[in-house]
N, C-alpha and C positions, 0 to 999 in steps of 0.2 A: 344523645347529646347533639345539639344543633351546631352548625358551623360557627355561628356567632358565639355561642357558649364556649366552644372549644378555643376560639381566639381569645376570649376574655379570660379563660383559665390560663392560657399560655402567657398572657400579659401579666396576670397576677403573680406568676412565678418567674417572670423574666426569661421564658424559654424561647429558643429559636423556632420560628414558624416556617412552615412550608405552605404556600398559598397558591392554589390553581384557579385561574379565571378562564371562563369560556365567553368569548366575545363573538357577536354575530359575524359570520363569514371569515373567521380566522381559526387557526389551530389553537388549542389550549395553551396558555402561558403559565409558567410556574416561576414564582419568586420565593426567595428565602430571605428572611429578615426578622426584625423585632417589631412587634406592634407597639405603636406609641399612642394610638387612639382608635376607637371603634364606636361610631355613633352616626345617626342620621344617614344611614345607608352609605357610609364611607369608612373605609379602613385605611389608617395611616400606617405605613410600613417603612421602617428605617432599614435600608440595605447598604451593603458595602460597595456594590457595583453600580447601583442606580440612584443613590442618595435616598431622599425621602419621597415615597410614592403615596399618592392618594388614589385608592382603588375603590370602585363601586362594589359595595358589599353584596348587592343583588346579583352580581356576575361571578362571585366566588362560589365555586362548586365543591371545592375540597380545601380544607384548612385545618391547621392544628400544629401542635408541637411536632417537631421532626420525629419524636418518639411515640406520638399518640395522634395520628391523623384521623380526621372525621370527614365523611363525604355526605353531601345532600342526596346523592343518588343511591345510597345503600339502604 
């Protein structure tokens, strides 16, 4: 299963997501929240601590339900 498919599945069932991004020259960043959209290389994630985030899907290296995480590196 791809990262995007894992995100879409979590959206379908309303599951809490764990999303890890790797940005150039930075340490990996992890967010927890609920996906409200996933299209055009953009993931919209609703979080309690940061509000609504728009994240570049191309930089997401690990994502999925907190119970079923998928990585692009595996």
